[in-house]
N, C-alpha and C positions, 0 to 999 in steps of 0.2 A: 286175446286178442293178440294176432301173429306180433305185432309192432313191440309190445311186450314181452312178448316170448323170446322174439331177437335179444330184446337189452338184456334180460336175465341168462340165456345161455351164452350172449359174448362177455359174460363176468367171468374171471378167472375162478374154477369149480371151488379152488380149494379153498377161496376165503369167501366164497356165496354158497353154500349148503345149508340144509336145514329149514329153511325159509319159507313162508307164508307170506307171498305177493299178492295187491292188489292192483292190477292192469294201472289204475290212474294214479295212483302212488309212484310207480314204475316209470310213466312217461313223463308224468310231469317231472321228475329227478332228473331224467333225461332230456328237459327242456320243453317240451311241449305244449305248448300255452291254448292252442286251437282241439278243442272234442267234437264241436259238431261235426265233424267227417267221420265218424264213429257212430250217427246216429243212422236210427234206420227211418223213424219217424219220430213224428211230434209229439208221441204218446210219453206220459212220464214212466221216467225208467224206475224200473223195480228192483230193488233190493235184493243182493243172491243172501240164501240163507247163512250162509256160513261167512258174513262180514257182521260182526256186531254192532249195533248201534250206536255204540261211542264212537267207534272207530269211522262209517260211514257218516253220521253226524259231521264229523270233522272237516269230511272231505268237500271241497269248494262244489263239484258234482250234487245236486239232491237228487233223491231218490227217496219212494216209498216205498212202505212194506207191507207186505198181506199177510204175513208171518205172524202170529199174536201169541 
């Protein structure tokens, strides 16, 4: 998402390098609370393959996994 990328790229590169970011976490840390504007449908959100289940399960936005 462009909003999350903007937040990351606005940080000091000397102190923000080599990190793995999750868009939702970046935006929540930036103060975003309304995530409905990012939805394109009412379907369930599918979890990204690279986000571990334990991390995804801690996020307020619930997702489903299709990876076993």
